[in-house]
C-alpha positions in Angstrom: 0.0 0.0 0.0 2.7 2.5 0.9 4.7 1.6 -2.2 1.8 2.8 -4.4 1.3 5.9 -2.2 5.0 6.9 -2.5 5.4 5.7 -6.1 8.0 3.0 -5.2 8.7 0.2 -7.7 10.0 -2.2 -5.0 10.2 -2.7 -1.2 12.8 -0.1 0.0 14.1 -2.1 2.9 14.6 -5.5 1.2 17.5 -7.7 2.3 18.6 -8.0 -1.4 18.7 -4.2 -2.1 21.8 -3.5 -4.2 24.5 -1.6 -2.3 24.5 1.2 -4.9 20.9 1.9 -3.9 21.6 2.4 -0.2 20.9 5.8 1.3 24.1 7.4 2.6 23.2 9.2 5.9 25.8 10.8 7.9 25.9 7.9 10.4 26.1 5.3 7.5 28.9 7.3 5.9 30.8 7.5 9.2 30.5 3.7 9.8 31.7 3.0 6.2 34.8 5.2 6.7 35.6 3.6 10.0 35.2 0.1 8.5 37.4 1.0 5.6 40.1 2.4 8.1 39.8 -1.0 9.9 40.9 -2.8 6.6 44.3 -1.0 6.8 44.9 -2.4 10.3 45.6 -6.0 11.4 42.9 -7.1 13.8 39.2 -7.7 14.4 36.4 -5.2 14.2 33.2 -5.1 16.1 30.1 -3.0 14.9 27.4 -2.3 17.5 24.3 -0.1 17.4 20.6 0.0 17.7 18.4 -2.6 16.0 17.6 -1.5 12.4 20.4 1.0 12.4 21.9 -0.4 9.3 25.0 -2.2 10.7 24.6 -5.3 8.6 23.7 -3.4 5.5 26.8 -1.2 5.6 29.0 -4.2 6.5 27.5 -5.9 3.4 28.3 -2.8 1.3 31.9 -2.8 2.5 32.3 -6.5 2.0 30.9 -6.3 -1.5 33.7 -3.9 -2.5 36.5 -6.2 -1.2 38.7 -8.4 -3.3 37.8 -12.0 -2.3 41.4 -13.2 -2.9 42.8 -10.7 -0.3 40.1 -10.6 2.4 38.2 -13.3 4.3 35.0 -12.0 6.0 32.7 -13.9 8.3 29.9 -13.0 10.7 29.6 -14.4 14.2 26.2 -13.6 15.7 26.4 -11.9 19.0 23.1 -13.5 20.0 24.9 -16.5 21.3 26.1 -16.9 25.0 29.7 -16.1 25.6 31.3 -19.5 25.4 29.5 -20.7 22.3 30.2 -17.4 20.7 33.9 -17.7 21.3 33.9 -21.3 20.0 32.1 -20.2 16.9 34.7 -17.4 16.4 37.6 -19.9 16.9 35.9 -22.3 14.5 35.9 -19.6 11.9 39.5 -18.7 12.6 40.6 -22.3 12.2 38.9 -22.3 8.8 41.2 -19.4 7.8 44.3 -21.1 9.1 44.1 -24.9 8.5 47.6 -25.6 9.6 47.3 -24.5 13.2 44.7 -25.5 15.7 43.4 -22.6 17.8 42.2 -23.5 21.3 39.8 -21.9 23.7 41.4 -21.7 27.1 
């Protein structure tokens, strides 16, 4: 109903929205700049914020621009309790480096 009212051809908040079609608010632009800065540093990044604030969408935008041969990106949901979350993270890290076993102490 609202799409017809506003003359929209498709749902504006769809998960499959192309990254080129994203609205670049000041907060979104700031997050993107910070994520791109993180790419220049060795380490792990964590993005937090209010539900529906666009965290995953902007991460998706930045990831889509990365060279798949140079970067490995994975998501670990924070909805897990601490120990299962750490195990999930370690499992992903072991996938990146198959020669060494990483252990949770």
